[in-house]
Residue, then its C-alpha position, 0 to 999 in steps of 0.5 A: m141762402a140755406t143751411v147745407i147738410v152733408g149726409g142723407g142718413i138718419v142724422g142728416v135727415t132728422a137735422a133737416h126735419y127739425l130745421l124746416k120746422k124752425g122755418r129754415k131753408v135747407t139743402l141736403i147733399e147725399k152722394c148716393a141716395i137717402a138712407c142708402h147705407s146703415s140708416g136703411k139697413a139697420g135693425g131699429f132696436l130702441t132703448d130708453g135712457d132709463s132702461g138700464w142699457h145705457s149710462g152717463s151722457i149716453a143715457h141722457l141722449a138715449k132718453r131724449s131720442f127715445a121720446l123723439h121716436e115716439d113723437l115721430a111715430k105720432e107724426f107719421g103713424a106708428d104702422t107707417i114707420g113700423h114703430r111699436r113697444v117690444k120686449c127682449l129675451g136673451q140666451g139663458r134660463d129663467a123659470s119666471t120668464a115665458q118665451p114665445a112658442w117659435l123660440a127654441s124651447g127653454q133656451y131663451q128665457k133671460d129677461m132683457g127688458n120689456e115694453t116700459g123701456l124698449a121699442q123698435v122702428t123699421p129704419y127704411k120705413l122711417m127714412d122714407a117718411l122723413k124724406d117725403s116730409i122734408v121734400k114737401r116742406g121745401c128741402e132741396i136734395i142734391i146727389g153729389k159728393a162733398t169734397g171740401v169747404e170755402m172759408e172766410g176767416s172762421t166762417v164756412k161760406a160754401l161747400k164744394v160739391n162734385q156732381d158727375g165730375k163737375e165741381s161747384s160751390l154751394p153757398c151756405t149760412s151754416l153747415i152740418l156734417g152728418m156723414g156717418a162712417w165717412a165723417s173722417e173725410a172732413a178732417e182735411w177740410f178743417p186743417g186747423s181743427t182736429l176732427p176725429r180721424r177714424t169714424v168707422s166701426n165694424r161691418y155687420t151682415s143682416v138677413i131678412w126672412d119672409d115670416v110674419e108669425v114671429g113678429k106677432d109677439a113683439t119679442m126681440v132675441f139676443t142669441m149671444g152666440e159666437d157671431h153675436t146675432e140679434i133677431y128683430p122680428r117685425a110686423n112684416e118680416c123677420y130681421a137678423n144681423g150679426c158677424p161684426t168684422d173690420p174690412p176697409l170702408p169703400d168710398n161708395p156705399m152701394e158697393i157694400e155687399p154681405p159675404q156669403d159665409e157671413i150670411d150663412r153664419v147669421k142664418a145658422e145662429s138665427i135658425a138655431a134660435v128660431p127653427r121655423l126660419k129654416d123653411a122661410a124664404i129670404l127676402r134680402s141680405t145686406a151689410c153696412f158699417l157702423a159709424g164710430s169714433e176714436d173713443h167710441r162715443p158720438v161726436l156732436g158739436r160745433i167744429p172747433k175754430t169755426e163759427n157756423a159748422v157742426i158735426a154729428c156722427g159716431g152713433g155706433c150700434w145705437g145710430i138709429l136710436n140716437g139719430p133723432a136727438m143728434g139731428e135735433a141738437a145739430a139743427a139747434l146748433a146750426a140755427g145758433e140756438e142751445p140744444p134741448l139737452d147738454v151735448s158737451a160730452f160729445d164735443p169734437l174739441r176732445f179730439d183737438r190736441s192743441h188745447m192739451s198744452t194748458f194742463i200737460k206741461g210738466l207731466p212725466p214723458k210717459l204720461t205725456a205720450l199716453v195722453a197724446q195718444h188717447p184724447e179721451l184720457a186727455e179730456a178726462l184729465r182736463q175735466d178733473p185736474e186732480k187726477i193729474a196729481a194722482l197719476v204723477a204721484m203713482m208714476e213717481d213712486 
Protein backbone atom coordinates (compact mmCIF):
# COMPACT_ATOMS: atom_id res chain seq x y z
CA MET A 1 0.00 0.00 0.00
CA ALA A 2 0.95 3.63 -0.46
CA THR A 3 0.96 6.85 1.45
CA VAL A 4 -2.03 8.74 0.08
CA ILE A 5 -1.74 12.50 -0.34
CA VAL A 6 -4.79 14.70 -0.85
CA GLY A 7 -4.02 17.87 -2.78
CA GLY A 8 -1.98 18.67 -5.87
CA GLY A 9 -0.61 22.02 -4.74
CA ILE A 10 2.95 22.76 -3.65
CA VAL A 11 2.57 21.13 -0.21
CA GLY A 12 1.09 17.89 -1.51
CA VAL A 13 3.46 17.58 -4.47
CA THR A 14 6.59 18.35 -2.45
CA ALA A 15 5.44 15.83 0.18
CA ALA A 16 5.24 13.27 -2.62
CA HIS A 17 8.67 14.37 -3.88
CA TYR A 18 10.34 13.80 -0.51
CA LEU A 19 8.50 10.55 0.25
CA LEU A 20 9.55 9.11 -3.11
CA LYS A 21 13.16 10.03 -2.29
CA LYS A 22 12.75 7.89 0.82
CA GLY A 23 11.72 4.97 -1.37
CA ARG A 24 8.07 5.14 -0.31
CA LYS A 25 5.11 4.34 -2.55
CA VAL A 26 2.86 7.36 -3.10
CA THR A 27 -0.59 7.99 -4.54
CA LEU A 28 -1.76 11.59 -4.94
CA ILE A 29 -5.43 12.60 -5.17
CA GLU A 30 -6.32 15.92 -6.79
CA LYS A 31 -9.86 16.98 -7.66
CA CYS A 32 -9.00 19.09 -10.73
CA ALA A 33 -5.38 19.17 -11.90
CA ILE A 34 -1.91 19.58 -10.44
CA ALA A 35 -1.30 23.24 -9.55
CA CYS A 36 -4.74 24.27 -10.82
CA HIS A 37 -5.13 26.85 -8.08
CA SER A 38 -2.75 29.10 -6.09
CA SER A 39 0.34 26.94 -6.58
CA GLY A 40 0.10 27.64 -10.31
CA LYS A 41 -1.01 31.27 -10.04
CA ALA A 42 1.03 32.77 -7.19
CA GLY A 43 3.84 35.30 -7.44
CA GLY A 44 6.74 33.22 -6.15
CA PHE A 45 8.53 35.81 -3.98
CA LEU A 46 10.94 34.04 -1.60
CA THR A 47 12.41 35.46 1.60
CA ASP A 48 15.01 33.82 3.82
CA GLY A 49 14.23 33.32 7.49
CA ASP A 50 17.14 35.63 8.32
CA SER A 51 16.04 38.37 5.91
CA GLY A 52 14.03 40.34 8.46
CA TRP A 53 10.69 39.51 6.84
CA HIS A 54 9.80 36.86 9.45
CA SER A 55 10.10 36.16 13.15
CA GLY A 56 9.79 33.28 15.60
CA SER A 57 8.73 29.86 14.36
CA ILE A 58 7.78 31.24 10.93
CA ALA A 59 11.36 32.46 10.48
CA HIS A 60 12.71 28.95 11.16
CA LEU A 61 10.25 27.48 8.66
CA ALA A 62 11.13 30.11 6.05
CA LYS A 63 14.87 29.55 6.51
CA ARG A 64 14.51 25.81 5.94
CA SER A 65 12.23 26.28 2.95
CA PHE A 66 14.37 29.00 1.36
CA ALA A 67 17.26 26.53 1.39
CA LEU A 68 15.05 23.79 -0.07
CA HIS A 69 14.12 26.11 -2.95
CA GLU A 70 17.83 26.48 -3.63
CA ASP A 71 18.16 22.69 -3.68
CA LEU A 72 15.21 22.35 -6.07
CA ALA A 73 16.82 24.93 -8.36
CA LYS A 74 19.97 22.84 -8.45
CA GLU A 75 18.00 19.63 -9.02
CA PHE A 76 15.77 20.90 -11.82
CA GLY A 77 17.83 23.81 -13.15
CA ALA A 78 17.34 27.41 -12.04
CA ASP A 79 16.23 28.56 -15.50
CA THR A 80 13.78 25.67 -15.77
CA ILE A 81 11.84 26.77 -12.69
CA GLY A 82 12.53 30.52 -12.92
CA HIS A 83 14.59 30.65 -9.75
CA ARG A 84 17.02 33.50 -9.12
CA ARG A 85 18.19 35.86 -6.37
CA VAL A 86 16.50 39.28 -6.44
CA LYS A 87 16.25 42.64 -4.69
CA CYS A 88 13.11 44.49 -3.64
CA LEU A 89 12.04 48.14 -3.60
CA GLY A 90 9.05 49.79 -1.99
CA GLN A 91 7.40 53.17 -2.28
CA GLY A 92 9.46 55.87 -0.60
CA ARG A 93 12.55 57.98 -1.12
CA ASP A 94 16.10 57.07 -0.21
CA ALA A 95 18.86 58.94 -1.99
CA SER A 96 21.26 56.04 -1.44
CA THR A 97 19.06 53.54 -3.28
CA ALA A 98 19.22 53.38 -7.06
CA GLN A 99 16.10 52.31 -8.94
CA PRO A 100 15.73 50.76 -12.40
CA ALA A 101 15.01 53.16 -15.25
CA TRP A 102 11.63 51.53 -15.91
CA LEU A 103 10.26 52.50 -12.49
CA ALA A 104 8.36 55.78 -11.95
CA SER A 105 11.10 58.30 -11.26
CA GLY A 106 12.01 58.88 -7.63
CA GLN A 107 8.97 57.14 -6.15
CA TYR A 108 10.28 53.64 -5.39
CA GLN A 109 13.58 53.93 -3.57
CA LYS A 110 12.80 52.21 -0.27
CA ASP A 111 15.26 49.36 0.19
CA MET A 112 13.31 46.22 1.20
CA GLY A 113 16.11 43.69 0.79
CA ASN A 114 18.61 42.32 -1.68
CA GLU A 115 20.07 39.14 -3.12
CA THR A 116 21.53 38.01 0.19
CA GLY A 117 18.08 37.10 1.54
CA LEU A 118 15.60 37.38 -1.33
CA ALA A 119 14.82 35.21 -4.35
CA GLN A 120 11.97 34.31 -6.68
CA VAL A 121 10.64 31.25 -8.43
CA THR A 122 7.99 30.92 -11.11
CA PRO A 123 5.44 28.70 -9.35
CA TYR A 124 3.85 27.07 -12.40
CA LYS A 125 7.29 26.18 -13.75
CA LEU A 126 8.35 24.70 -10.41
CA MET A 127 5.12 22.70 -10.20
CA ASP A 128 5.58 21.37 -13.75
CA ALA A 129 9.09 20.18 -12.85
CA LEU A 130 7.91 18.58 -9.61
CA LYS A 131 5.00 16.84 -11.32
CA ASP A 132 7.27 15.38 -14.01
CA SER A 133 9.71 14.23 -11.33
CA ILE A 134 7.18 12.46 -9.09
CA VAL A 135 5.49 10.75 -12.04
CA LYS A 136 8.84 9.45 -13.30
CA ARG A 137 9.55 8.11 -9.81
CA GLY A 138 6.30 6.14 -9.81
CA CYS A 139 3.75 8.40 -8.10
CA GLU A 140 0.21 7.61 -9.18
CA ILE A 141 -1.96 10.69 -9.70
CA ILE A 142 -5.71 10.20 -9.46
CA ILE A 143 -8.18 12.91 -10.43
CA GLY A 144 -11.05 12.68 -7.98
CA LYS A 145 -12.47 14.33 -4.90
CA ALA A 146 -11.63 13.05 -1.42
CA THR A 147 -14.86 12.75 0.57
CA GLY A 148 -13.88 11.03 3.82
CA VAL A 149 -11.83 8.36 5.56
CA GLU A 150 -12.33 4.82 6.81
CA MET A 151 -10.99 4.35 10.33
CA GLU A 152 -10.00 1.31 12.35
CA GLY A 153 -9.56 2.60 15.87
CA SER A 154 -7.17 5.55 15.59
CA THR A 155 -5.71 4.41 12.25
CA VAL A 156 -6.83 5.65 8.85
CA LYS A 157 -7.24 2.52 6.75
CA ALA A 158 -8.54 4.09 3.53
CA LEU A 159 -9.49 7.35 1.85
CA LYS A 160 -12.94 7.68 0.31
CA VAL A 161 -12.79 9.09 -3.21
CA ASN A 162 -15.45 10.23 -5.67
CA GLN A 163 -14.53 9.89 -9.33
CA ASP A 164 -17.16 10.96 -11.84
CA GLY A 165 -19.93 10.24 -9.36
CA LYS A 166 -18.60 6.83 -8.35
CA GLU A 167 -17.46 6.27 -4.76
CA SER A 168 -14.48 4.05 -3.99
CA SER A 169 -12.04 3.43 -1.14
CA LEU A 170 -8.29 3.78 -1.52
CA PRO A 171 -6.32 1.81 1.11
CA CYS A 172 -3.34 3.63 2.61
CA THR A 173 -0.46 3.13 5.01
CA SER A 174 -0.61 6.80 5.97
CA LEU A 175 -2.47 9.91 4.90
CA ILE A 176 -1.35 13.49 4.22
CA LEU A 177 -3.90 16.26 3.81
CA GLY A 178 -2.42 19.05 1.72
CA MET A 179 -5.75 20.53 0.72
CA GLY A 180 -4.91 24.22 0.91
CA ALA A 181 -7.89 26.54 1.20
CA TRP A 182 -10.24 23.53 1.19
CA ALA A 183 -8.59 21.79 4.18
CA SER A 184 -11.50 22.65 6.49
CA GLU A 185 -13.56 20.02 4.64
CA ALA A 186 -11.53 17.36 6.45
CA ALA A 187 -12.70 18.52 9.89
CA GLU A 188 -15.87 16.46 9.47
CA TRP A 189 -13.83 13.36 8.64
CA PHE A 190 -12.26 13.37 12.11
CA PRO A 191 -15.13 14.26 14.48
CA GLY A 192 -13.13 13.39 17.59
CA SER A 193 -10.28 15.72 16.71
CA THR A 194 -10.92 19.41 16.24
CA LEU A 195 -9.16 20.56 13.06
CA PRO A 196 -9.29 24.18 11.87
CA ARG A 197 -12.76 25.14 10.70
CA ARG A 198 -11.63 28.00 8.52
CA THR A 199 -8.73 27.43 6.14
CA VAL A 200 -9.31 30.08 3.49
CA SER A 201 -8.07 33.65 3.45
CA ASN A 202 -8.30 36.45 0.89
CA ARG A 203 -8.66 36.14 -2.86
CA TYR A 204 -6.03 37.98 -4.90
CA THR A 205 -6.18 39.02 -8.55
CA SER A 206 -3.11 38.84 -10.76
CA VAL A 207 -2.26 40.34 -14.14
CA ILE A 208 0.65 39.09 -16.27
CA TRP A 209 2.15 41.21 -19.05
CA ASP A 210 4.23 40.27 -22.08
CA ASP A 211 7.26 42.33 -21.08
CA VAL A 212 10.76 40.95 -20.52
CA GLU A 213 12.61 44.25 -20.20
CA VAL A 214 11.56 44.85 -16.58
CA GLY A 215 12.76 41.38 -15.61
CA LYS A 216 16.38 42.09 -16.53
CA ASP A 217 17.02 43.98 -13.27
CA ALA A 218 15.64 41.21 -11.03
CA THR A 219 13.89 43.84 -8.89
CA MET A 220 10.59 43.21 -7.14
CA VAL A 221 8.34 46.21 -6.41
CA PHE A 222 5.86 46.77 -3.57
CA THR A 223 3.64 49.68 -4.61
CA MET A 224 2.14 50.07 -1.12
CA GLY A 225 -0.99 51.48 -2.71
CA GLU A 226 -4.62 51.17 -1.76
CA ASP A 227 -4.93 47.83 -3.56
CA HIS A 228 -1.64 46.43 -2.17
CA THR A 229 -0.27 45.62 -5.62
CA GLU A 230 3.05 43.82 -5.73
CA ILE A 231 5.03 43.49 -8.96
CA TYR A 232 7.28 40.49 -9.57
CA PRO A 233 9.10 40.82 -12.90
CA ARG A 234 10.24 37.48 -14.30
CA ALA A 235 12.71 36.63 -17.04
CA ASN A 236 9.87 35.80 -19.45
CA GLU A 237 7.00 38.04 -18.29
CA CYS A 238 5.94 40.64 -15.73
CA TYR A 239 3.60 39.45 -12.96
CA ALA A 240 1.59 41.62 -10.57
CA ASN A 241 -1.10 40.87 -8.00
CA GLY A 242 -3.26 42.75 -5.53
CA CYS A 243 -6.85 43.60 -4.56
CA PRO A 244 -7.34 41.27 -1.56
CA THR A 245 -11.06 40.52 -1.13
CA ASP A 246 -13.07 38.02 0.87
CA PRO A 247 -15.71 36.33 -1.36
CA PRO A 248 -16.99 32.77 -0.81
CA LEU A 249 -14.64 29.94 -1.80
CA PRO A 250 -16.14 27.82 -4.60
CA ASP A 251 -15.86 24.05 -4.46
CA ASN A 252 -14.25 23.90 -7.90
CA PRO A 253 -10.93 25.79 -8.26
CA MET A 254 -11.51 26.03 -12.00
CA GLU A 255 -14.47 28.34 -11.34
CA ILE A 256 -12.33 31.04 -9.73
CA GLU A 257 -12.14 34.00 -12.10
CA PRO A 258 -10.82 37.54 -11.53
CA PRO A 259 -13.49 40.29 -11.58
CA GLN A 260 -12.85 42.90 -14.25
CA ASP A 261 -12.87 45.79 -11.78
CA GLU A 262 -10.11 44.11 -9.76
CA ILE A 263 -8.09 43.46 -12.91
CA ASP A 264 -8.39 47.15 -13.76
CA ARG A 265 -7.27 48.20 -10.27
CA VAL A 266 -4.19 45.96 -10.35
CA LYS A 267 -3.38 47.29 -13.82
CA ALA A 268 -3.73 50.89 -12.65
CA GLU A 269 -1.38 50.54 -9.67
CA SER A 270 1.10 48.52 -11.73
CA ILE A 271 1.19 51.03 -14.58
CA ALA A 272 1.58 53.92 -12.13
CA ALA A 273 4.74 52.22 -10.86
CA VAL A 274 5.93 50.83 -14.21
CA PRO A 275 4.67 53.17 -16.96
CA ARG A 276 5.94 50.99 -19.82
CA LEU A 277 3.35 48.34 -18.95
CA LYS A 278 0.67 50.63 -20.38
CA ASP A 279 1.73 49.57 -23.88
CA ALA A 280 2.47 45.92 -23.09
CA ALA A 281 0.10 43.12 -24.07
CA ILE A 282 -1.59 41.23 -21.26
CA LEU A 283 -0.89 37.51 -21.42
CA ARG A 284 -3.48 36.44 -18.85
CA SER A 285 -5.36 37.47 -15.72
CA THR A 286 -6.03 35.05 -12.88
CA ALA A 287 -7.32 34.89 -9.32
CA CYS A 288 -6.72 32.58 -6.39
CA PHE A 289 -7.42 32.29 -2.66
CA LEU A 290 -4.75 32.14 0.01
CA ALA A 291 -4.85 29.13 2.31
CA GLY A 292 -5.28 30.29 5.89
CA SER A 293 -6.16 29.19 9.40
CA GLU A 294 -8.10 30.54 12.35
CA ASP A 295 -4.99 32.05 13.91
CA HIS A 296 -3.23 32.93 10.64
CA ARG A 297 -0.39 30.45 11.18
CA PRO A 298 0.44 27.31 9.20
CA VAL A 299 -1.17 24.07 10.33
CA LEU A 300 1.33 21.24 10.28
CA GLY A 301 1.44 18.05 12.28
CA ARG A 302 -0.22 14.74 13.04
CA ILE A 303 -3.99 14.95 13.18
CA PRO A 304 -4.87 14.58 16.87
CA LYS A 305 -6.25 11.20 17.90
CA THR A 306 -4.92 9.48 14.78
CA GLU A 307 -1.85 7.30 14.36
CA ASN A 308 -1.07 7.81 10.70
CA ALA A 309 -2.70 11.02 9.42
CA VAL A 310 -0.96 14.35 8.87
CA ILE A 311 -2.29 17.77 7.92
CA ALA A 312 -0.26 20.52 6.25
CA CYS A 313 -2.01 23.71 5.18
CA GLY A 314 -2.40 27.41 5.96
CA GLY A 315 0.69 28.83 4.27
CA GLY A 316 -1.07 32.14 3.59
CA CYS A 317 0.82 34.69 1.49
CA TRP A 318 4.00 32.65 2.05
CA GLY A 319 2.53 29.45 0.64
CA ILE A 320 5.04 29.07 -2.19
CA LEU A 321 7.95 30.05 0.03
CA ASN A 322 7.13 27.61 2.83
CA GLY A 323 5.58 24.87 0.70
CA PRO A 324 8.73 22.73 0.34
CA ALA A 325 9.52 22.76 4.08
CA MET A 326 5.89 21.97 4.93
CA GLY A 327 5.86 19.14 2.39
CA GLU A 328 9.18 17.81 3.68
CA ALA A 329 7.95 17.84 7.28
CA ALA A 330 4.64 16.20 6.32
CA ALA A 331 6.54 13.47 4.46
CA ALA A 332 8.73 12.78 7.49
CA LEU A 333 5.73 12.56 9.82
CA ALA A 334 3.88 10.24 7.45
CA ALA A 335 6.97 8.03 7.30
CA GLY A 336 7.13 7.83 11.10
CA GLU A 337 10.19 10.06 11.32
CA GLU A 338 10.96 13.34 13.07
CA PRO A 339 10.86 16.35 10.73
CA PRO A 340 14.14 18.16 9.97
CA LEU A 341 12.91 21.18 11.95
CA ASP A 342 10.71 21.71 14.98
CA VAL A 343 7.11 22.15 13.78
CA SER A 344 5.43 21.99 17.19
CA ALA A 345 4.33 25.64 16.90
CA PHE A 346 2.10 24.63 13.99
CA ASP A 347 0.57 21.54 15.62
CA PRO A 348 -3.18 21.21 14.88
CA LEU A 349 -3.65 20.28 18.54
CA ARG A 350 -3.94 24.00 19.20
CA PHE A 351 -7.42 23.88 17.63
CA ASP A 352 -8.53 20.97 19.83
CA ARG A 353 -10.39 22.63 22.69
CA SER A 354 -10.79 19.36 24.57
CA HIS A 355 -7.32 19.73 26.12
CA MET A 356 -8.11 23.16 27.53
CA SER A 357 -9.94 21.74 30.53
CA THR A 358 -6.63 20.89 32.19
CA PHE A 359 -5.80 24.52 32.75
CA ILE A 360 -8.96 26.65 32.43
CA LYS A 361 -10.76 25.16 35.42
CA GLY A 362 -11.49 27.93 37.89
CA LEU A 363 -10.92 30.83 35.49
CA PRO A 364 -13.39 33.72 35.66
CA PRO A 365 -16.34 33.19 33.26
CA LYS A 366 -15.33 36.03 30.93
CA LEU A 367 -11.79 34.72 30.56
CA THR A 368 -13.06 31.16 30.08
CA ALA A 369 -15.29 32.37 27.23
CA LEU A 370 -12.44 34.35 25.67
CA VAL A 371 -10.11 31.34 25.75
CA ALA A 372 -12.81 29.11 24.25
CA GLN A 373 -13.24 31.50 21.32
CA HIS A 374 -9.54 32.00 20.62
CA PRO A 375 -7.47 28.80 20.33
CA GLU A 376 -4.26 30.79 19.87
CA LEU A 377 -4.81 32.36 23.32
CA ALA A 378 -5.54 28.95 24.79
CA GLU A 379 -2.28 27.61 23.40
CA ALA A 380 -0.33 30.58 24.74
CA LEU A 381 -1.80 30.03 28.19
CA ARG A 382 -1.10 26.32 28.04
CA GLN A 383 2.56 26.96 27.24
CA ASP A 384 2.94 29.70 29.87
CA PRO A 385 0.65 29.03 32.87
CA GLU A 386 2.05 32.06 34.69
CA LYS A 387 0.07 34.22 32.29
CA ILE A 388 -3.12 32.70 33.69
CA ALA A 389 -2.39 34.02 37.17
CA ALA A 390 -1.56 37.45 35.78
CA LEU A 391 -4.75 37.59 33.75
CA VAL A 392 -6.86 36.43 36.66
CA ALA A 393 -5.28 39.05 38.91
CA MET A 394 -6.01 41.76 36.35
CA MET A 395 -9.65 40.70 36.07
CA GLU A 396 -10.07 40.62 39.84
CA ASP A 397 -8.62 44.11 40.35
